[in-house]
N, C-alpha and C positions, 0 to 999 in steps of 0.2 A: 541581449540574449536571455533566454529563459533560465530561471533559477528555481530550484525546489528545495524545501527545507522541512524535514520531519520534526515533529515535536510530540512529546507524550511521556508517560512514565517509563523509567528504566527497570523497575521491579514490579512484577505482578505475582500475586499469590495464586496457587492452583485453584481452579474452578472459577476464578474471576474473569471478567471480560477486559480485553485489551482495547484501548481506544487511542489511536494515533491520528494526528493531523498532518497533512502536507500542505504547506503554504507555497503558492506559486506566484512568482513575480516575473515581469518581463513578457508576459503573454497571458491571454485569457483562456480559461479552461472551457469556455463555451463557444467563442467566436470561430476558432479554427478547428479543423477536423482532426483532432488528436485524441489519442487514447491514453488514459492516465492509470497507471498500474501500481500495485503494491507487490513487492518481491522481497523475499527473505533469504538469508544465507546463514548456514550453521556448519560447523566442522563435521565432515563426514557425509553431509547431505548435499552440499553445494548450494547452488541457487535454486530456489523454488518460487514459481509464480503463484501468486495468491488470487488475484483477480484484477479487473479493470472497470473503470467507469469512463464513458466517452463524452464527447462534446455535447451530445444531446441528452445525456443523463442515463443512457442505457448501461446496464451492468452485466458482467459475466464473471463467474467464479470458477476456480479450480474444482473439478469434481470431488477431489479428496477433502476439500475444505468447505465446500458449498453450504453444508448444513449449519455451519457456525460462523459464516462470514457475511458481513454487511459492509458495503462501500457506498458512501453517500457524498454529497457535495453541498457547499454553501456558495452559491454563485456571487452573492454580494461581497463575500470576503475572498473570493477567488481561491478557495482551498477545497480539498477533498479529504475524507476521513476513512479510516479503517476501524471496524469493530470486529474483534475475533473473540468469540465466547469460549467458555470451558477450557481455559488455558491450562496446559500441563507442562511439565519440565521439558518435554521434547519440542515444545514451541519456542524454546530459548533460541534466539537468533538475532542477527542484525537485520533490521527491517528498513527497506528502501522504498521511496516513492520514485516513480519514473514516468517518462513520456515516450510515446511511440507513435508511428504513423498509421497504425491499424491495430486491429485485434487479432490478427492472424498468428498462428503458431510460428515460433521462431523469429518473430519480429525483432528488429534491432531497436533497443531502447536508447534513444539518442541523448537524453538528459537524465541524470540521476541526482537525487539528493545525496548528502554525505552519509546517510545511514544513521540509525539510532539503535543502540544495543538494548534489547529487552530480555530480561532474565526472569524466568518463572521459578520461584522458590518460596517456601514458607519461612 
């Protein structure tokens, strides 16, 4: 079965760029027709979808975060990454990488990483 694991810094200073990596095992991020997303969760806001990259490398981002979001992949390492620029305290959240069957709204993400806490503070 597929497993996802987030990695990256737990503390980011305001105005800096967050870089997270999701390592995928048990399945290729390119061979099968899946969509790979970044989702975050914070108290009071709940779950917020950030964006996805699919099996072909196409990307799509949340309109509210598009201007400062970049999702890419390294197929040789079977992982995909998140870069979120201009970090601010309100970006503090637990960040998850997930897999889903499509890029449609309301899609059920069938596999999740354990999540990684990211705190924005000076």
